[in-house]
C-alpha positions as CSV (number, residue, x, y, z in Angstrom):
1,M,-29.9,-6.3,53.8
2,L,-29.9,-7.6,50.2
3,V,-33.4,-8.2,48.8
4,P,-33.9,-9.7,45.3
5,I,-35.6,-7.1,43.0
6,A,-36.0,-8.8,39.6
7,A,-39.8,-9.2,40.1
8,Q,-40.3,-6.7,42.9
9,A,-43.3,-4.4,42.6
10,L,-42.1,-0.8,42.5
11,Q,-43.8,1.6,44.9
12,L,-42.6,5.2,45.0
13,P,-44.2,8.4,46.1
14,G,-45.6,10.5,43.3
15,A,-43.2,13.3,44.1
16,A,-40.2,11.0,43.5
17,L,-41.6,9.7,40.2
18,A,-42.4,13.3,39.1
19,A,-38.9,14.5,39.8
20,A,-37.4,11.6,37.8
21,D,-39.8,12.2,34.9
22,D,-38.9,16.0,34.8
23,A,-35.2,15.1,34.9
24,S,-35.6,12.6,32.1
25,I,-37.2,15.3,29.9
26,E,-34.3,17.6,30.6
27,I,-31.7,14.8,29.9
28,A,-33.4,13.9,26.6
29,R,-33.4,17.6,25.6
30,F,-29.8,18.0,26.5
31,D,-28.8,14.9,24.6
32,A,-30.7,16.1,21.5
33,E,-29.2,19.6,21.7
34,T,-25.6,18.4,22.2
35,G,-25.8,15.5,19.7
36,S,-26.5,18.0,16.9
37,R,-23.4,20.1,17.7
38,L,-19.7,19.6,17.2
39,A,-18.7,15.9,17.5
40,P,-15.9,16.5,20.1
41,F,-18.5,17.3,22.7
42,A,-19.3,13.6,23.2
43,A,-15.7,12.8,24.1
44,I,-15.5,15.9,26.3
45,L,-18.6,15.0,28.3
46,L,-17.6,11.3,28.7
47,R,-14.2,12.4,30.1
48,S,-15.9,15.0,32.4
49,E,-18.3,12.3,33.8
50,S,-15.4,9.9,34.4
51,T,-13.5,12.6,36.2
52,S,-16.5,13.5,38.4
53,S,-17.2,9.8,39.2
54,S,-13.6,9.4,40.3
55,R,-13.8,12.5,42.5
56,I,-16.6,10.9,44.4
57,E,-14.0,8.3,45.4
58,N,-11.5,11.1,46.3
59,L,-9.5,10.5,43.1
60,T,-8.6,14.0,41.8
61,S,-6.4,15.2,39.1
62,G,-6.1,18.2,36.7
63,A,-7.2,18.1,33.1
64,K,-3.7,18.3,31.8
65,A,-2.5,15.4,33.9
66,I,-5.5,13.3,32.7
67,A,-4.8,14.2,29.1
68,L,-1.1,13.2,29.5
69,A,-2.2,9.9,31.2
70,E,-4.4,9.2,28.1
71,L,-1.3,9.5,26.0
72,G,0.5,6.9,28.2
73,A,2.1,8.9,31.0
74,T,2.1,6.9,34.2
75,D,3.8,9.3,36.7
76,Q,0.5,10.5,38.3
77,R,-1.4,7.6,39.7
78,N,-4.7,9.4,40.2
79,A,-4.7,10.5,36.6
80,V,-4.0,7.0,35.4
81,E,-6.9,5.7,37.5
82,I,-9.2,8.4,36.1
83,V,-8.3,7.3,32.6
84,G,-9.2,3.8,33.6
85,N,-12.6,5.2,34.5
86,V,-12.8,6.8,31.0
87,H,-12.3,3.4,29.5
88,A,-14.9,1.9,31.8
89,M,-17.5,4.6,30.8
90,Q,-16.7,4.0,27.1
91,T,-17.2,0.2,27.6
92,A,-20.5,1.0,29.4
93,I,-22.0,2.9,26.5
94,D,-20.6,0.7,23.7
95,L,-22.9,-2.1,24.9
96,D,-24.2,-3.0,21.4
97,G,-27.6,-3.9,22.8
98,H,-26.3,-6.4,25.3
99,L,-26.6,-5.3,28.9
100,D,-25.6,-8.4,30.9
101,E,-23.1,-9.7,33.4
102,S,-20.4,-9.9,30.8
103,L,-20.7,-6.1,30.1
104,V,-20.4,-5.3,33.8
105,L,-17.3,-7.5,34.1
106,G,-15.9,-5.8,31.0
107,M,-16.5,-2.4,32.5
108,H,-14.7,-3.4,35.7
109,A,-11.8,-4.9,33.7
110,A,-11.4,-1.7,31.7
111,L,-11.5,0.3,34.9
112,M,-8.7,-1.7,36.6
113,D,-6.5,-2.4,33.5
114,G,-3.0,-1.1,33.9
115,H,-3.2,0.5,37.3
116,H,-4.4,-2.0,39.9
117,T,-2.6,-5.0,41.4
118,G,-5.8,-7.0,42.0
119,P,-7.8,-8.8,39.3
120,G,-10.2,-6.8,37.1
121,G,-13.4,-8.2,35.6
122,Q,-14.0,-10.9,38.3
123,W,-16.6,-11.2,41.0
124,R,-15.1,-10.9,44.5
125,T,-14.2,-14.0,46.3
126,E,-13.8,-12.5,49.8
127,Q,-15.9,-10.5,52.2
128,V,-15.6,-6.7,52.0
129,W,-16.9,-3.8,54.0
130,I,-17.2,-0.1,53.9
131,G,-15.8,2.0,56.7
132,G,-14.3,0.7,59.9
133,D,-10.7,-0.5,59.6
134,S,-8.7,-3.0,57.5
135,F,-8.7,-5.7,60.2
136,G,-12.4,-6.6,60.1
137,P,-16.0,-5.3,59.6
138,H,-16.4,-4.2,63.2
139,G,-17.5,-0.6,63.1
140,A,-18.1,-0.7,59.3
141,T,-20.9,1.6,58.0
142,F,-22.0,-1.1,55.5
143,V,-21.2,-4.8,55.1
144,P,-22.2,-6.2,51.7
145,P,-23.5,-9.8,51.3
146,H,-21.2,-12.8,51.4
147,H,-19.2,-13.3,48.2
148,D,-20.9,-16.6,47.6
149,R,-24.2,-14.7,47.0
150,V,-22.7,-12.3,44.4
151,P,-23.3,-14.3,41.2
152,A,-27.0,-15.0,42.0
153,A,-27.5,-11.4,43.1
154,M,-26.0,-10.0,39.9
155,A,-28.1,-12.4,37.8
156,D,-31.2,-11.0,39.7
157,L,-30.0,-7.5,39.0
158,M,-29.6,-8.1,35.3
159,E,-33.1,-9.6,35.2
160,F,-34.4,-6.4,36.9
161,I,-32.5,-4.2,34.3
162,R,-34.2,-6.1,31.5
163,R,-37.6,-5.0,32.7
164,D,-39.4,-2.5,30.5
165,D,-42.2,-1.4,32.9
166,I,-40.1,1.2,34.9
167,P,-39.4,4.8,33.8
168,V,-35.8,5.0,32.6
169,L,-34.1,7.3,35.2
170,T,-36.0,5.6,38.1
171,H,-34.9,2.3,36.6
172,A,-31.2,3.4,36.4
173,A,-31.3,4.8,40.0
174,I,-32.6,1.7,41.6
175,A,-30.4,-0.6,39.6
176,H,-27.4,1.5,40.6
177,A,-28.4,1.4,44.3
178,Q,-28.8,-2.4,44.1
179,F,-25.4,-2.8,42.4
180,E,-23.8,-0.8,45.2
181,T,-25.6,-2.9,47.8
182,I,-24.3,-6.1,46.1
183,H,-20.8,-4.6,45.9
184,P,-19.7,-7.4,43.5
185,F,-16.0,-6.4,43.2
186,P,-13.1,-6.1,45.7
187,D,-12.6,-2.5,44.5
188,G,-14.0,0.0,42.0
189,N,-17.6,-0.7,42.8
190,G,-18.7,3.0,42.9
191,R,-17.1,3.9,39.6
192,T,-18.4,0.7,37.9
193,G,-21.9,1.2,39.4
194,R,-22.1,4.8,38.1
195,A,-20.9,3.6,34.7
196,L,-23.8,1.1,34.8
197,I,-26.2,4.1,35.1
198,H,-25.0,5.2,31.6
199,S,-25.4,1.7,30.2
200,I,-29.0,1.8,31.2
201,L,-29.7,5.3,29.9
202,R,-28.0,4.3,26.5
203,A,-29.8,1.0,26.3
204,R,-33.2,2.6,26.9
205,Q,-32.4,5.3,24.4
206,L,-32.6,8.3,26.8
207,T,-29.1,9.3,25.9
208,P,-28.3,8.0,22.4
209,H,-25.7,10.6,21.7
210,V,-23.8,11.8,24.7
211,T,-22.9,10.9,28.3
212,V,-24.7,13.3,30.6
213,P,-22.3,13.9,33.5
214,I,-24.7,12.8,36.3
215,A,-21.8,12.1,38.7
216,A,-20.9,15.8,38.4
217,G,-24.3,16.5,39.9
218,L,-23.9,13.9,42.6
219,L,-20.6,15.6,43.5
220,T,-22.5,18.8,44.5
221,D,-23.9,16.9,47.5
222,V,-22.1,13.6,48.1
223,E,-23.5,13.2,51.6
224,T,-27.1,13.2,50.3
225,Y,-26.0,10.6,47.6
226,F,-24.5,8.3,50.2
227,S,-27.4,8.8,52.6
228,A,-29.8,7.8,49.7
229,L,-27.9,4.6,49.2
230,T,-28.2,3.8,52.9
231,A,-31.9,4.5,52.8
232,F,-32.3,2.1,49.8
233,R,-30.6,-0.6,51.8
234,A,-33.1,0.0,54.6
235,G,-36.0,-0.5,52.2
236,D,-36.7,3.1,50.9
237,P,-35.9,3.6,47.2
238,A,-37.3,7.1,47.0
239,P,-34.2,9.1,48.1
240,I,-31.9,7.6,45.5
241,V,-34.4,8.3,42.7
242,V,-34.7,11.9,43.9
243,A,-31.0,12.3,44.3
244,M,-30.4,11.0,40.8
245,A,-33.0,13.4,39.4
246,E,-31.6,16.4,41.3
247,A,-28.1,15.5,40.2
248,S,-29.2,15.4,36.6
249,F,-30.5,19.0,36.7
250,S,-27.3,20.2,38.4
251,A,-25.1,18.2,36.0
252,I,-26.8,19.6,32.9
253,A,-26.5,23.1,34.1
254,N,-22.8,22.7,34.6
255,A,-22.3,20.9,31.3
256,R,-24.1,23.6,29.4
257,L,-21.7,26.1,30.9
258,L,-18.8,24.0,29.8
259,L,-20.0,23.5,26.2
260,T,-20.9,27.2,25.9
261,E,-17.4,28.1,27.0
262,I,-15.7,25.6,24.6
263,T,-17.9,26.8,21.7
264,E,-16.9,30.4,22.4
265,I,-13.2,29.4,22.6
266,R,-13.4,27.6,19.3
267,Q,-15.2,30.5,17.6
268,G,-12.5,32.8,19.0
269,W,-9.8,30.7,17.3
270,D,-11.4,31.3,13.9
271,S,-10.3,35.0,14.0
272,L,-6.7,34.0,14.9
273,I,-6.2,31.4,12.1
274,T,-5.2,32.5,8.6
275,A,-5.4,29.5,6.3
276,R,-7.2,28.1,3.3
277,A,-10.7,26.6,4.2
278,E,-9.4,23.1,3.3
279,A,-6.1,23.4,5.2
280,M,-5.4,20.8,7.9
281,V,-4.9,23.5,10.6
282,W,-8.7,23.7,11.0
283,R,-8.9,20.0,11.6
284,V,-6.1,20.2,14.2
285,A,-8.0,23.0,15.9
286,D,-11.1,20.9,16.2
287,L,-9.0,18.0,17.4
288,A,-7.7,20.1,20.3
289,L,-11.2,20.4,21.7
290,R,-11.3,16.6,22.1
291,I,-7.6,16.0,22.8
292,P,-6.3,19.2,24.4
293,V,-2.8,17.8,24.9
294,F,-1.0,16.0,22.0
295,D,2.2,15.4,20.1
296,A,2.7,15.3,16.3
297,A,2.3,11.5,16.3
298,T,-1.1,11.8,17.9
299,V,-2.3,14.3,15.3
300,A,-0.9,12.1,12.5
301,R,-2.8,9.1,13.8
302,E,-6.1,10.9,14.5
303,L,-6.1,12.8,11.2
304,V,-4.5,10.0,9.1
305,T,-1.6,12.0,7.9
306,T,2.2,12.0,8.2
307,P,4.0,13.4,11.3
308,S,5.7,16.0,9.2
309,N,2.3,17.2,7.8
310,A,1.0,17.2,11.3
311,A,3.9,19.4,12.5
312,R,3.3,21.9,9.7
313,A,-0.4,22.1,10.7
314,I,0.4,22.6,14.4
315,R,2.8,25.5,13.7
316,P,0.2,28.2,12.8
317,L,-1.7,27.3,15.9
318,T,1.4,27.8,18.0
319,E,2.3,31.1,16.3
320,S,-1.2,32.4,17.0
321,G,-1.1,31.4,20.7
322,I,-3.9,28.9,20.4
323,L,-1.5,26.1,21.3
324,T,1.6,26.2,23.4
325,E,4.5,23.8,23.4
326,F,5.4,22.9,27.0
327,T,8.2,20.4,26.9
328,G,10.9,22.8,25.7
329,M,12.6,19.9,23.9
330,R,13.7,19.7,20.2
331,R,12.4,16.1,20.0
332,N,9.2,14.5,21.4
333,R,7.6,17.8,21.7
334,M,4.0,18.2,23.0
335,W,1.4,20.9,22.7
336,Q,-1.5,22.0,24.9
337,A,-4.7,24.0,24.3
338,R,-4.5,25.8,27.6
339,E,-8.0,27.5,27.2
340,I,-9.7,24.1,26.8
341,L,-7.8,22.6,29.8
342,N,-8.9,25.7,31.9
343,A,-12.5,25.1,30.9
344,L,-12.3,21.5,31.9
345,D,-10.8,22.4,35.3
346,D,-13.4,25.0,35.8
347,F,-16.1,22.4,35.1
348,A,-14.5,20.1,37.7
349,A,-14.4,23.0,40.3
350,R,-18.1,23.8,39.7
351,A,-19.0,20.1,40.2
352,G,-17.6,20.2,43.7
353,R,-19.8,23.2,44.7
354,R,-23.5,23.4,45.5
355,N,-26.1,25.6,43.9
356,L,-24.9,25.9,40.3
357,G,-28.2,27.6,39.4
């Protein structure tokens, strides 16, 4: 049942509020630590969160396929859809202070652009349901409100999000659960709703620097996450707040392992590169952390140089084994930083397991 929440008094057990407060402290600490380190980490974490959020919807793909999809490859549908989620997450955090219906529509449009036959960035105009079969809602696990109620329900949600009397992570958790209850789009609601969490964390300045991969934490116990959404719809908001708090701890533990591994990989490269301190090869090495698969044109564009200069800077990294060329072609060659791709795949594997520690 959908209940307006814009002016609703929030009543939560002390244990749920305490869990959210503790998680918020850890999120803020992680954001501050990571924001002061190498710039590529922001892009790495955003992509990792987008991948984890997609996995909750059973959309899986390896890091290399996702990187190729970011460069325009369209042969692996799941990877293309995950890249759409990367774009939705980026839209979510580039809110420029305006968290309203137009931002949510923009997030959904970015998610659906280029890989979906249905319209993106429009409220649904038909009844939808979760579970059951495609013929009707009989046997469905959840039937969202009639589509005629979506615009008013989203306006109510945006008014709730503009409140400033609710602790940030608690605020984000409840807003997310209400969004999933409204289910305002024909498809992509889960991914858009999880992107909305990051809009709220960014707007309230809990995560001004990076995207904490909370969905990676939710992945460790998807059943509890879905059960918490069901409990919210039955009138109990505490489980979704607790689930979000516990997911944050798990996600940060996983993300710290990822960033430590990437830092060690990059430091290891220093001993393999022989070049002047100002040589472009160092910049290409840093670029490989953020874009672990690329061609010379991508390097030229990102580092604002010519393709021939980019190719010359790539060569020492290939000769030292840091990069490997994987097309085997004389033209349109592409390189990969295999160690970085392995680290990203390891992060994804950990996100699917409980008890990260």
